[in-house]
KEKE-936930 format. One line per 8 residues: number of its first residue (from 1); their letters; for each residue x, y, z of C-alpha. Coordinates in pm, 1 decimal, decimal comma. Each point is the difference from the previous one (the first is absolute). Layout:
<pts>
NUM = a = X Y Z ~ ...;
</pts>
This chain:
<pts>
1 = xxxxxxxx = 7568,9 18985,6 8240,4 ~ -182,3 -335,1 -24,6 ~ -350,5 20,3 154,4 ~ -107,4 -286,5 257,1 ~ -325,7 -66,5 -186,5 ~ -121,8 5,8 -372,3 ~ -364,2 -12,7 -29,2 ~ -137,1 -24,0 -385,5;
9 = xxxxxxxx = -346,5 22,0 -46,3 ~ -231,0 -9,5 -301,1 ~ -188,0 321,3 -100,0 ~ -348,7 -200,9 -76,8 ~ -290,1 -66,2 239,2 ~ -78,5 200,8 321,2 ~ 231,9 -66,9 258,9 ~ 346,1 -104,9 -159,8;
17 = xxxxxxxx = 146,7 331,4 27,2 ~ -180,8 58,9 353,9 ~ 157,6 -339,1 137,8 ~ 329,4 83,1 -108,8 ~ -26,1 367,1 149,8 ~ -106,8 -185,8 326,5 ~ 256,6 -241,5 -15,0 ~ 254,1 277,4 -54,2;
25 = xxxxxxxx = -118,7 184,6 277,1 ~ 26,8 -269,3 239,5 ~ 338,2 -58,1 -109,2 ~ 92,3 348,4 58,7 ~ -149,7 7,1 370,0 ~ 245,0 -295,2 54,5 ~ 304,3 177,6 -91,1 ~ 27,0 -179,6 -352,6;
33 = xxxxxxxx = 47,0 230,0 -342,7 ~ -200,4 -96,6 -274,8 ~ -42,5 67,5 -355,4 ~ -345,5 -68,5 -149,1 ~ -26,6 -68,0 -389,6 ~ -278,0 0,3 -269,7 ~ 58,6 -317,7 -209,8 ~ -110,9 158,4 -309,0;
41 = xxxxxxxx = 248,5 308,9 67,8 ~ 262,2 -271,2 -82,8 ~ -156,4 -223,3 -291,4 ~ -48,9 97,3 -358,6 ~ -327,0 205,5 -42,2 ~ -140,4 -279,4 -202,2 ~ 9,4 -229,1 239,7 ~ -166,4 214,9 248,4;
49 = xxxxxxxx = -286,1 73,2 -238,5 ~ -68,9 -354,7 -58,9 ~ -1,5 -76,4 372,0 ~ -229,8 278,7 71,1 ~ -256,6 -125,9 -278,7 ~ 26,5 -354,2 123,3 ~ -64,2 106,2 355,6 ~ -276,8 226,1 -89,7;
57 = xxxxxx = -158,0 -304,4 -231,3 ~ 12,0 -255,2 278,6 ~ -127,0 240,0 245,5 ~ -320,5 88,5 -248,9 ~ -57,1 -405,3 -30,0 ~ 4,5 -83,3 392,7;
</pts>
């Protein structure tokens, strides 16, 4: 069975996963089925490592 809503998040930063979970909870409260996906679980490992390194480097400069 296909979900009504697919929520994709990036596991970097403080609130991405929490925001995805909040959206899923709100959808569930409205009777929708949801799937929450972590982007990096479906991408090559090297992509996740490179993205995280770039994100952290940008955070340090900001």
